[in-house]
C-alpha positions in Angstrom: 0.1 -40.8 4.7 -0.5 -39.1 7.8 -3.4 -36.4 8.2 -2.2 -32.7 8.5 -3.6 -31.0 11.5 -5.2 -28.0 11.4 -3.2 -25.1 12.5 -5.5 -23.7 15.0 -5.7 -26.7 17.2 -2.3 -25.7 18.2 -4.1 -22.9 19.9 -6.0 -25.0 21.6 -4.4 -26.5 24.1 -7.4 -27.5 26.5 -9.3 -29.1 24.5 -12.3 -26.7 23.7 -12.6 -24.1 20.5 -12.2 -20.5 20.8 -12.7 -19.2 17.5 -12.8 -15.2 18.7 -9.6 -16.0 20.7 -7.2 -17.7 17.8 -9.1 -15.2 15.4 -7.4 -12.2 17.0 -4.4 -13.7 17.6 -3.9 -14.8 14.2 -4.5 -11.1 13.3 -2.4 -9.4 15.7 0.4 -12.1 14.6 -0.4 -11.0 10.6 -0.5 -6.7 11.1 2.7 -7.9 12.8 4.4 -9.3 10.5 2.8 -6.4 8.2 4.7 -3.8 10.4 8.1 -5.2 10.9 8.4 -6.3 6.6 7.1 -3.1 5.8 10.0 -1.6 7.7 12.6 -2.7 6.0 11.7 0.2 3.3 11.8 3.6 4.4 9.5 4.7 2.0 6.4 2.0 3.1 7.0 4.5 7.2 3.3 5.0 7.2 2.3 2.0 6.7 4.8 0.4 9.1 3.6 3.1 11.1 -0.3 2.3 10.8 0.2 -1.4 10.9 2.7 -1.3 14.2 0.0 1.0 16.2 -2.8 -1.6 15.0 -1.3 -4.6 16.0 -0.3 -3.2 19.5 -3.5 -1.9 20.3 -5.3 -5.3 18.8 -1.8 -7.5 20.9 -3.0 -5.7 23.8 -7.0 -6.7 23.8 -5.7 -10.3 22.7 -3.5 -11.0 26.1 -6.8 -9.9 27.9 -8.9 -11.8 26.9 -6.3 -15.6 25.5 -7.5 -18.5 26.8 -4.6 -20.6 26.7 -0.4 -21.0 26.4 -0.4 -20.7 22.5 -2.9 -17.7 22.0 -0.4 -16.3 24.2 2.8 -17.2 22.4 1.9 -15.7 19.1 0.4 -12.6 20.4 3.5 -11.6 22.1 5.5 -12.7 18.9 3.1 -10.5 16.6 2.6 -7.4 18.8 6.5 -7.6 19.2 6.7 -7.9 16.2 4.0 -5.3 15.2 6.2 -2.6 18.2 9.4 -2.8 16.0 7.8 -2.3 13.3 5.6 0.8 14.6 9.0 2.4 16.1 11.2 1.7 12.9 8.3 3.1 10.4 8.0 6.3 13.2 11.7 6.8 13.0 11.8 6.7 9.4 9.0 9.4 9.0 5.6 8.5 11.0 2.2 8.2 11.0 1.4 10.5 8.8 4.4 11.4 7.3 5.1 15.3 7.0 1.1 15.7 6.0 0.2 17.6 9.2 3.2 19.6 9.3 
């Protein structure tokens, strides 16, 4: 029976552990997925807008400190999904949903 590898080891392609960089890349991907899938629903525009904004900002920080190609790959996918979800959330009603005018 083959042992399953830890998914984070695919991000450490240089053989050294990068816990901070891996965590920020995973957070970017999670924020992006939430923003993207929340944008499918018009009533969830506040969630998709805020998660999209947070995902894009986290993705920008992650790109600056990433050490391996695997981290950059996960970050770009997450930031792209966050940007798409955030922009669709803005189109459906924006960050505040009419609370400020």
